[in-house]
PDB file of N, H, CA, C and O in Angstrom:
ATOM      1  N   MET A   1       5.099 -32.104  -5.332  1.00  0.00           N
ATOM      2  CA  MET A   1       4.333 -31.060  -4.713  1.00  0.00           C
ATOM      3  C   MET A   1       4.731 -30.893  -3.233  1.00  0.00           C
ATOM      4  O   MET A   1       4.722 -29.781  -2.705  1.00  0.00           O
ATOM      5  N   SER A   2       5.070 -31.980  -2.591  1.00  0.00           N
ATOM      6  H   SER A   2       5.078 -32.884  -3.019  1.00  0.00           H
ATOM      7  CA  SER A   2       5.464 -31.928  -1.201  1.00  0.00           C
ATOM      8  C   SER A   2       6.740 -31.094  -1.018  1.00  0.00           C
ATOM      9  O   SER A   2       6.870 -30.323  -0.067  1.00  0.00           O
ATOM     10  N   PHE A   3       7.681 -31.275  -1.966  1.00  0.00           N
ATOM     11  H   PHE A   3       7.575 -31.901  -2.739  1.00  0.00           H
ATOM     12  CA  PHE A   3       8.908 -30.498  -1.902  1.00  0.00           C
ATOM     13  C   PHE A   3       8.620 -29.018  -2.002  1.00  0.00           C
ATOM     14  O   PHE A   3       9.173 -28.218  -1.248  1.00  0.00           O
ATOM     15  N   PHE A   4       7.743 -28.649  -2.943  1.00  0.00           N
ATOM     16  H   PHE A   4       7.294 -29.300  -3.555  1.00  0.00           H
ATOM     17  CA  PHE A   4       7.411 -27.214  -3.101  1.00  0.00           C
ATOM     18  C   PHE A   4       6.763 -26.650  -1.841  1.00  0.00           C
ATOM     19  O   PHE A   4       7.083 -25.540  -1.417  1.00  0.00           O
ATOM     20  N   LYS A   5       5.856 -27.412  -1.245  1.00  0.00           N
ATOM     21  H   LYS A   5       5.596 -28.315  -1.589  1.00  0.00           H
ATOM     22  CA  LYS A   5       5.190 -26.924  -0.029  1.00  0.00           C
ATOM     23  C   LYS A   5       6.194 -26.737   1.121  1.00  0.00           C
ATOM     24  O   LYS A   5       6.148 -25.737   1.837  1.00  0.00           O
ATOM     25  N   ARG A   6       7.094 -27.707   1.288  1.00  0.00           N
ATOM     26  H   ARG A   6       7.132 -28.520   0.707  1.00  0.00           H
ATOM     27  CA  ARG A   6       8.123 -27.592   2.324  1.00  0.00           C
ATOM     28  C   ARG A   6       9.017 -26.406   2.039  1.00  0.00           C
ATOM     29  O   ARG A   6       9.348 -25.647   2.951  1.00  0.00           O
ATOM     30  N   TRP A   7       9.414 -26.231   0.791  1.00  0.00           N
ATOM     31  H   TRP A   7       9.146 -26.847   0.050  1.00  0.00           H
ATOM     32  CA  TRP A   7      10.295 -25.119   0.429  1.00  0.00           C
ATOM     33  C   TRP A   7       9.587 -23.795   0.667  1.00  0.00           C
ATOM     34  O   TRP A   7      10.190 -22.869   1.209  1.00  0.00           O
ATOM     35  N   LEU A   8       8.319 -23.684   0.275  1.00  0.00           N
ATOM     36  H   LEU A   8       7.830 -24.437  -0.165  1.00  0.00           H
ATOM     37  CA  LEU A   8       7.566 -22.443   0.451  1.00  0.00           C
ATOM     38  C   LEU A   8       7.367 -22.146   1.965  1.00  0.00           C
ATOM     39  O   LEU A   8       7.489 -20.998   2.394  1.00  0.00           O
ATOM     40  N   ARG A   9       7.072 -23.149   2.730  1.00  0.00           N
ATOM     41  H   ARG A   9       6.972 -24.081   2.382  1.00  0.00           H
ATOM     42  CA  ARG A   9       6.892 -22.997   4.194  1.00  0.00           C
ATOM     43  C   ARG A   9       8.197 -22.487   4.804  1.00  0.00           C
ATOM     44  O   ARG A   9       8.181 -21.587   5.643  1.00  0.00           O
ATOM     45  N   TRP A  10       9.334 -23.066   4.379  1.00  0.00           N
ATOM     46  H   TRP A  10       9.347 -23.798   3.698  1.00  0.00           H
ATOM     47  CA  TRP A  10      10.640 -22.646   4.892  1.00  0.00           C
ATOM     48  C   TRP A  10      10.912 -21.219   4.492  1.00  0.00           C
ATOM     49  O   TRP A  10      11.386 -20.439   5.318  1.00  0.00           O
ATOM     50  N   GLN A  11      10.635 -20.847   3.273  1.00  0.00           N
ATOM     51  H   GLN A  11      10.250 -21.480   2.602  1.00  0.00           H
ATOM     52  CA  GLN A  11      10.848 -19.472   2.786  1.00  0.00           C
ATOM     53  C   GLN A  11      10.034 -18.486   3.566  1.00  0.00           C
ATOM     54  O   GLN A  11      10.549 -17.434   3.946  1.00  0.00           O
ATOM     55  N   LEU A  12       8.762 -18.788   3.825  1.00  0.00           N
ATOM     56  H   LEU A  12       8.344 -19.642   3.517  1.00  0.00           H
ATOM     57  CA  LEU A  12       7.885 -17.913   4.597  1.00  0.00           C
ATOM     58  C   LEU A  12       8.368 -17.787   6.023  1.00  0.00           C
ATOM     59  O   LEU A  12       8.304 -16.707   6.609  1.00  0.00           O
ATOM     60  N   LYS A  13       8.848 -18.877   6.587  1.00  0.00           N
ATOM     61  H   LYS A  13       8.899 -19.754   6.111  1.00  0.00           H
ATOM     62  CA  LYS A  13       9.349 -18.840   7.974  1.00  0.00           C
ATOM     63  C   LYS A  13      10.581 -17.905   8.067  1.00  0.00           C
ATOM     64  O   LYS A  13      10.677 -17.071   8.968  1.00  0.00           O
ATOM     65  N   VAL A  14      11.473 -18.065   7.154  1.00  0.00           N
ATOM     66  H   VAL A  14      11.395 -18.742   6.423  1.00  0.00           H
ATOM     67  CA  VAL A  14      12.713 -17.246   7.156  1.00  0.00           C
ATOM     68  C   VAL A  14      12.341 -15.781   6.909  1.00  0.00           C
ATOM     69  O   VAL A  14      12.826 -14.899   7.618  1.00  0.00           O
ATOM     70  N   PHE A  15      11.492 -15.511   5.921  1.00  0.00           N
ATOM     71  H   PHE A  15      11.098 -16.228   5.345  1.00  0.00           H
ATOM     72  CA  PHE A  15      11.095 -14.158   5.634  1.00  0.00           C
ATOM     73  C   PHE A  15      10.359 -13.526   6.841  1.00  0.00           C
ATOM     74  O   PHE A  15      10.601 -12.371   7.190  1.00  0.00           O
ATOM     75  N   GLY A  16       9.479 -14.293   7.452  1.00  0.00           N
ATOM     76  H   GLY A  16       9.283 -15.232   7.168  1.00  0.00           H
ATOM     77  CA  GLY A  16       8.755 -13.798   8.600  1.00  0.00           C
ATOM     78  C   GLY A  16       9.668 -13.468   9.768  1.00  0.00           C
ATOM     79  O   GLY A  16       9.507 -12.428  10.406  1.00  0.00           O
ATOM     80  N   SER A  17      10.620 -14.338  10.051  1.00  0.00           N
ATOM     81  H   SER A  17      10.751 -15.183   9.533  1.00  0.00           H
ATOM     82  CA  SER A  17      11.531 -14.050  11.159  1.00  0.00           C
ATOM     83  C   SER A  17      12.407 -12.844  10.887  1.00  0.00           C
ATOM     84  O   SER A  17      12.661 -12.051  11.794  1.00  0.00           O
ATOM     85  N   VAL A  18      12.873 -12.690   9.660  1.00  0.00           N
ATOM     86  H   VAL A  18      12.667 -13.334   8.924  1.00  0.00           H
ATOM     87  CA  VAL A  18      13.674 -11.515   9.305  1.00  0.00           C
ATOM     88  C   VAL A  18      12.836 -10.241   9.348  1.00  0.00           C
ATOM     89  O   VAL A  18      13.263  -9.218   9.883  1.00  0.00           O
ATOM     90  N   ALA A  19      11.620 -10.323   8.768  1.00  0.00           N
ATOM     91  H   ALA A  19      11.273 -11.155   8.334  1.00  0.00           H
ATOM     92  CA  ALA A  19      10.771  -9.123   8.719  1.00  0.00           C
ATOM     93  C   ALA A  19      10.382  -8.664  10.106  1.00  0.00           C
ATOM     94  O   ALA A  19      10.340  -7.463  10.371  1.00  0.00           O
ATOM     95  N   VAL A  20      10.097  -9.597  10.995  1.00  0.00           N
ATOM     96  H   VAL A  20      10.130 -10.573  10.780  1.00  0.00           H
ATOM     97  CA  VAL A  20       9.711  -9.208  12.380  1.00  0.00           C
ATOM     98  C   VAL A  20      10.875  -8.488  13.051  1.00  0.00           C
ATOM     99  O   VAL A  20      10.668  -7.458  13.692  1.00  0.00           O
ATOM    100  N   VAL A  21      12.086  -9.003  12.921  1.00  0.00           N
ATOM    101  H   VAL A  21      12.254  -9.840  12.401  1.00  0.00           H
ATOM    102  CA  VAL A  21      13.258  -8.382  13.537  1.00  0.00           C
ATOM    103  C   VAL A  21      13.479  -6.992  12.977  1.00  0.00           C
ATOM    104  O   VAL A  21      13.739  -6.054  13.731  1.00  0.00           O
ATOM    105  N   VAL A  22      13.382  -6.850  11.698  1.00  0.00           N
ATOM    106  H   VAL A  22      13.170  -7.612  11.086  1.00  0.00           H
ATOM    107  CA  VAL A  22      13.596  -5.545  11.049  1.00  0.00           C
ATOM    108  C   VAL A  22      12.514  -4.535  11.479  1.00  0.00           C
ATOM    109  O   VAL A  22      12.827  -3.392  11.812  1.00  0.00           O
ATOM    110  N   VAL A  23      11.295  -4.948  11.471  1.00  0.00           N
ATOM    111  H   VAL A  23      11.041  -5.877  11.201  1.00  0.00           H
ATOM    112  CA  VAL A  23      10.178  -4.031  11.854  1.00  0.00           C
ATOM    113  C   VAL A  23      10.332  -3.610  13.316  1.00  0.00           C
ATOM    114  O   VAL A  23      10.170  -2.432  13.637  1.00  0.00           O
ATOM    115  N   LEU A  24      10.640  -4.546  14.195  1.00  0.00           N
ATOM    116  H   LEU A  24      10.771  -5.503  13.934  1.00  0.00           H
ATOM    117  CA  LEU A  24      10.823  -4.197  15.601  1.00  0.00           C
ATOM    118  C   LEU A  24      11.986  -3.229  15.796  1.00  0.00           C
ATOM    119  O   LEU A  24      11.875  -2.252  16.537  1.00  0.00           O
ATOM    120  N   THR A  25      13.098  -3.509  15.127  1.00  0.00           N
ATOM    121  H   THR A  25      13.188  -4.302  14.526  1.00  0.00           H
ATOM    122  CA  THR A  25      14.265  -2.632  15.284  1.00  0.00           C
ATOM    123  C   THR A  25      14.032  -1.254  14.716  1.00  0.00           C
ATOM    124  O   THR A  25      14.394  -0.265  15.354  1.00  0.00           O
ATOM    125  N   VAL A  26      13.443  -1.149  13.546  1.00  0.00           N
ATOM    126  H   VAL A  26      13.149  -1.952  13.027  1.00  0.00           H
ATOM    127  CA  VAL A  26      13.135   0.170  12.989  1.00  0.00           C
ATOM    128  C   VAL A  26      12.122   0.895  13.818  1.00  0.00           C
ATOM    129  O   VAL A  26      12.260   2.101  14.026  1.00  0.00           O
ATOM    130  N   GLY A  27      11.107   0.218  14.304  1.00  0.00           N
ATOM    131  H   GLY A  27      10.995  -0.761  14.136  1.00  0.00           H
ATOM    132  CA  GLY A  27      10.105   0.863  15.164  1.00  0.00           C
ATOM    133  C   GLY A  27      10.722   1.366  16.454  1.00  0.00           C
ATOM    134  O   GLY A  27      10.437   2.487  16.875  1.00  0.00           O
ATOM    135  N   PHE A  28      11.567   0.556  17.095  1.00  0.00           N
ATOM    136  H   PHE A  28      11.798  -0.355  16.753  1.00  0.00           H
ATOM    137  CA  PHE A  28      12.212   0.988  18.310  1.00  0.00           C
ATOM    138  C   PHE A  28      13.151   2.154  18.034  1.00  0.00           C
ATOM    139  O   PHE A  28      13.204   3.106  18.812  1.00  0.00           O
ATOM    140  N   GLY A  29      13.904   2.085  16.916  1.00  0.00           N
ATOM    141  H   GLY A  29      13.861   1.312  16.284  1.00  0.00           H
ATOM    142  CA  GLY A  29      14.767   3.206  16.556  1.00  0.00           C
ATOM    143  C   GLY A  29      14.014   4.496  16.342  1.00  0.00           C
ATOM    144  O   GLY A  29      14.478   5.560  16.754  1.00  0.00           O
ATOM    145  N   ALA A  30      12.873   4.425  15.712  1.00  0.00           N
ATOM    146  H   ALA A  30      12.496   3.561  15.377  1.00  0.00           H
ATOM    147  CA  ALA A  30      12.052   5.618  15.495  1.00  0.00           C
ATOM    148  C   ALA A  30      11.559   6.175  16.825  1.00  0.00           C
ATOM    149  O   ALA A  30      11.600   7.386  17.041  1.00  0.00           O
ATOM    150  N   LEU A  31      11.102   5.319  17.704  1.00  0.00           N
ATOM    151  H   LEU A  31      11.069   4.335  17.529  1.00  0.00           H
ATOM    152  CA  LEU A  31      10.661   5.789  19.010  1.00  0.00           C
ATOM    153  C   LEU A  31      11.810   6.362  19.810  1.00  0.00           C
ATOM    154  O   LEU A  31      11.659   7.395  20.463  1.00  0.00           O
ATOM    155  N   ALA A  32      12.959   5.703  19.766  1.00  0.00           N
ATOM    156  H   ALA A  32      13.081   4.865  19.235  1.00  0.00           H
ATOM    157  CA  ALA A  32      14.135   6.203  20.498  1.00  0.00           C
ATOM    158  C   ALA A  32      14.572   7.552  19.931  1.00  0.00           C
ATOM    159  O   ALA A  32      14.923   8.449  20.698  1.00  0.00           O
ATOM    160  N   GLY A  33      14.561   7.712  18.645  1.00  0.00           N
ATOM    161  H   GLY A  33      14.276   6.983  18.022  1.00  0.00           H
ATOM    162  CA  GLY A  33      14.942   9.009  18.045  1.00  0.00           C
ATOM    163  C   GLY A  33      13.983  10.113  18.386  1.00  0.00           C
ATOM    164  O   GLY A  33      14.370  11.281  18.434  1.00  0.00           O
ATOM    165  N   THR A  34      12.732   9.765  18.624  1.00  0.00           N
ATOM    166  H   THR A  34      12.418   8.816  18.585  1.00  0.00           H
ATOM    167  CA  THR A  34      11.723  10.743  18.932  1.00  0.00           C
ATOM    168  C   THR A  34      11.756  11.140  20.425  1.00  0.00           C
ATOM    169  O   THR A  34      11.674  12.320  20.766  1.00  0.00           O
ATOM    170  N   TYR A  35      11.876  10.139  21.293  1.00  0.00           N
ATOM    171  H   TYR A  35      11.942   9.180  21.016  1.00  0.00           H
ATOM    172  CA  TYR A  35      11.720  10.417  22.716  1.00  0.00           C
ATOM    173  C   TYR A  35      13.041  10.528  23.476  1.00  0.00           C
ATOM    174  O   TYR A  35      13.128  11.257  24.464  1.00  0.00           O
ATOM    175  N   TRP A  36      14.073   9.808  23.018  1.00  0.00           N
ATOM    176  H   TRP A  36      14.003   9.216  22.215  1.00  0.00           H
ATOM    177  CA  TRP A  36      15.396   9.855  23.689  1.00  0.00           C
ATOM    178  C   TRP A  36      16.480  10.079  22.668  1.00  0.00           C
ATOM    179  O   TRP A  36      17.296   9.183  22.451  1.00  0.00           O
ATOM    180  N   PRO A  37      16.531  11.254  22.017  1.00  0.00           N
ATOM    181  CA  PRO A  37      17.480  11.445  20.909  1.00  0.00           C
ATOM    182  C   PRO A  37      18.961  11.254  21.319  1.00  0.00           C
ATOM    183  O   PRO A  37      19.774  10.783  20.523  1.00  0.00           O
ATOM    184  N   GLU A  38      19.290  11.620  22.550  1.00  0.00           N
ATOM    185  H   GLU A  38      18.630  12.002  23.197  1.00  0.00           H
ATOM    186  CA  GLU A  38      20.707  11.484  22.935  1.00  0.00           C
ATOM    187  C   GLU A  38      21.099  10.017  23.198  1.00  0.00           C
ATOM    188  O   GLU A  38      22.287   9.697  23.233  1.00  0.00           O
ATOM    189  N   TYR A  39      20.146   9.156  23.376  1.00  0.00           N
ATOM    190  H   TYR A  39      19.181   9.416  23.347  1.00  0.00           H
ATOM    191  CA  TYR A  39      20.455   7.733  23.625  1.00  0.00           C
ATOM    192  C   TYR A  39      19.992   6.833  22.466  1.00  0.00           C
ATOM    193  O   TYR A  39      20.030   5.609  22.588  1.00  0.00           O
ATOM    194  N   ALA A  40      19.568   7.413  21.372  1.00  0.00           N
ATOM    195  H   ALA A  40      19.538   8.407  21.273  1.00  0.00           H
ATOM    196  CA  ALA A  40      18.953   6.636  20.314  1.00  0.00           C
ATOM    197  C   ALA A  40      19.859   5.561  19.712  1.00  0.00           C
ATOM    198  O   ALA A  40      19.428   4.419  19.548  1.00  0.00           O
ATOM    199  N   TRP A  41      21.101   5.906  19.381  1.00  0.00           N
ATOM    200  H   TRP A  41      21.450   6.834  19.514  1.00  0.00           H
ATOM    201  CA  TRP A  41      21.972   4.929  18.753  1.00  0.00           C
ATOM    202  C   TRP A  41      22.302   3.770  19.659  1.00  0.00           C
ATOM    203  O   TRP A  41      22.248   2.612  19.245  1.00  0.00           O
ATOM    204  N   GLY A  42      22.642   4.074  20.884  1.00  0.00           N
ATOM    205  H   GLY A  42      22.686   5.014  21.220  1.00  0.00           H
ATOM    206  CA  GLY A  42      23.000   3.008  21.819  1.00  0.00           C
ATOM    207  C   GLY A  42      21.856   2.099  22.176  1.00  0.00           C
ATOM    208  O   GLY A  42      22.005   0.878  22.204  1.00  0.00           O
ATOM    209  N   THR A  43      20.697   2.701  22.453  1.00  0.00           N
ATOM    210  H   THR A  43      20.576   3.694  22.430  1.00  0.00           H
ATOM    211  CA  THR A  43      19.548   1.829  22.840  1.00  0.00           C
ATOM    212  C   THR A  43      19.066   1.018  21.669  1.00  0.00           C
ATOM    213  O   THR A  43      18.669  -0.135  21.838  1.00  0.00           O
ATOM    214  N   THR A  44      19.089   1.589  20.489  1.00  0.00           N
ATOM    215  H   THR A  44      19.411   2.526  20.352  1.00  0.00           H
ATOM    216  CA  THR A  44      18.657   0.828  19.302  1.00  0.00           C
ATOM    217  C   THR A  44      19.593  -0.312  19.016  1.00  0.00           C
ATOM    218  O   THR A  44      19.151  -1.411  18.682  1.00  0.00           O
ATOM    219  N   ALA A  45      20.909  -0.065  19.143  1.00  0.00           N
ATOM    220  H   ALA A  45      21.268   0.828  19.415  1.00  0.00           H
ATOM    221  CA  ALA A  45      21.874  -1.134  18.907  1.00  0.00           C
ATOM    222  C   ALA A  45      21.699  -2.251  19.947  1.00  0.00           C
ATOM    223  O   ALA A  45      21.754  -3.432  19.603  1.00  0.00           O
ATOM    224  N   LEU A  46      21.489  -1.881  21.212  1.00  0.00           N
ATOM    225  H   LEU A  46      21.444  -0.922  21.491  1.00  0.00           H
ATOM    226  CA  LEU A  46      21.278  -2.861  22.225  1.00  0.00           C
ATOM    227  C   LEU A  46      19.983  -3.657  21.992  1.00  0.00           C
ATOM    228  O   LEU A  46      19.948  -4.878  22.148  1.00  0.00           O
ATOM    229  N   PHE A  47      18.930  -2.932  21.619  1.00  0.00           N
ATOM    230  H   PHE A  47      18.958  -1.940  21.493  1.00  0.00           H
ATOM    231  CA  PHE A  47      17.674  -3.609  21.339  1.00  0.00           C
ATOM    232  C   PHE A  47      17.811  -4.571  20.162  1.00  0.00           C
ATOM    233  O   PHE A  47      17.293  -5.686  20.203  1.00  0.00           O
ATOM    234  N   ALA A  48      18.512  -4.136  19.110  1.00  0.00           N
ATOM    235  H   ALA A  48      18.934  -3.230  19.077  1.00  0.00           H
ATOM    236  CA  ALA A  48      18.710  -5.009  17.943  1.00  0.00           C
ATOM    237  C   ALA A  48      19.498  -6.279  18.313  1.00  0.00           C
ATOM    238  O   ALA A  48      19.180  -7.372  17.843  1.00  0.00           O
ATOM    239  N   ALA A  49      20.521  -6.122  19.157  1.00  0.00           N
ATOM    240  H   ALA A  49      20.779  -5.235  19.539  1.00  0.00           H
ATOM    241  CA  ALA A  49      21.296  -7.273  19.577  1.00  0.00           C
ATOM    242  C   ALA A  49      20.455  -8.226  20.389  1.00  0.00           C
ATOM    243  O   ALA A  49      20.549  -9.439  20.203  1.00  0.00           O
ATOM    244  N   VAL A  50      19.617  -7.702  21.302  1.00  0.00           N
ATOM    245  H   VAL A  50      19.540  -6.716  21.453  1.00  0.00           H
ATOM    246  CA  VAL A  50      18.764  -8.543  22.132  1.00  0.00           C
ATOM    247  C   VAL A  50      17.734  -9.256  21.266  1.00  0.00           C
ATOM    248  O   VAL A  50      17.517 -10.455  21.442  1.00  0.00           O
ATOM    249  N   VAL A  51      17.101  -8.561  20.345  1.00  0.00           N
ATOM    250  H   VAL A  51      17.278  -7.588  20.201  1.00  0.00           H
ATOM    251  CA  VAL A  51      16.113  -9.200  19.490  1.00  0.00           C
ATOM    252  C   VAL A  51      16.732 -10.257  18.570  1.00  0.00           C
ATOM    253  O   VAL A  51      16.161 -11.327  18.356  1.00  0.00           O
ATOM    254  N   PHE A  52      17.917  -9.930  18.031  1.00  0.00           N
ATOM    255  H   PHE A  52      18.381  -9.062  18.205  1.00  0.00           H
ATOM    256  CA  PHE A  52      18.630 -10.899  17.197  1.00  0.00           C
ATOM    257  C   PHE A  52      19.019 -12.147  18.004  1.00  0.00           C
ATOM    258  O   PHE A  52      18.884 -13.275  17.531  1.00  0.00           O
ATOM    259  N   GLY A  53      19.492 -11.923  19.199  1.00  0.00           N
ATOM    260  H   GLY A  53      19.602 -11.006  19.583  1.00  0.00           H
ATOM    261  CA  GLY A  53      19.870 -13.057  20.040  1.00  0.00           C
ATOM    262  C   GLY A  53      18.664 -13.927  20.425  1.00  0.00           C
ATOM    263  O   GLY A  53      18.751 -15.155  20.417  1.00  0.00           O
ATOM    264  N   LEU A  54      17.558 -13.290  20.755  1.00  0.00           N
ATOM    265  H   LEU A  54      17.488 -12.292  20.762  1.00  0.00           H
ATOM    266  CA  LEU A  54      16.346 -14.045  21.057  1.00  0.00           C
ATOM    267  C   LEU A  54      15.851 -14.819  19.840  1.00  0.00           C
ATOM    268  O   LEU A  54      15.422 -15.966  19.963  1.00  0.00           O
ATOM    269  N   THR A  55      15.910 -14.198  18.674  1.00  0.00           N
ATOM    270  H   THR A  55      16.259 -13.266  18.574  1.00  0.00           H
ATOM    271  CA  THR A  55      15.476 -14.873  17.457  1.00  0.00           C
ATOM    272  C   THR A  55      16.325 -16.097  17.158  1.00  0.00           C
ATOM    273  O   THR A  55      15.813 -17.152  16.785  1.00  0.00           O
ATOM    274  N   CYS A  56      17.637 -15.937  17.327  1.00  0.00           N
ATOM    275  H   CYS A  56      18.054 -15.079  17.629  1.00  0.00           H
ATOM    276  CA  CYS A  56      18.522 -17.093  17.081  1.00  0.00           C
ATOM    277  C   CYS A  56      18.309 -18.187  18.118  1.00  0.00           C
ATOM    278  O   CYS A  56      18.335 -19.372  17.787  1.00  0.00           O
ATOM    279  N   TRP A  57      18.097 -17.790  19.376  1.00  0.00           N
ATOM    280  H   TRP A  57      18.076 -16.827  19.644  1.00  0.00           H
ATOM    281  CA  TRP A  57      17.926 -18.766  20.449  1.00  0.00           C
ATOM    282  C   TRP A  57      16.595 -19.515  20.317  1.00  0.00           C
ATOM    283  O   TRP A  57      16.543 -20.727  20.523  1.00  0.00           O
ATOM    284  N   LEU A  58      15.520 -18.794  19.972  1.00  0.00           N
ATOM    285  H   LEU A  58      15.563 -17.809  19.804  1.00  0.00           H
ATOM    286  CA  LEU A  58      14.222 -19.418  19.860  1.00  0.00           C
ATOM    287  C   LEU A  58      13.990 -20.140  18.540  1.00  0.00           C
ATOM    288  O   LEU A  58      13.212 -21.091  18.456  1.00  0.00           O
ATOM    289  N   GLY A  59      14.685 -19.664  17.512  1.00  0.00           N
ATOM    290  H   GLY A  59      15.316 -18.892  17.580  1.00  0.00           H
ATOM    291  CA  GLY A  59      14.302 -20.151  16.224  1.00  0.00           C
ATOM    292  C   GLY A  59      15.064 -21.153  15.521  1.00  0.00           C
ATOM    293  O   GLY A  59      14.695 -21.543  14.413  1.00  0.00           O
TER     294      GLY A  59
END
């Protein structure tokens, strides 16, 4: 049972970290496309790189 709990905790941690990055990036991209359409691709790519870097560094 301990193995299953560890495995499930690890799966939830990985899923949570991936889901948070995806939600933040999509949300920022939607806002960028709405308010700054001419800069949307560049700012979203930069934001995604920063969030990914922070996630790898912290996690």
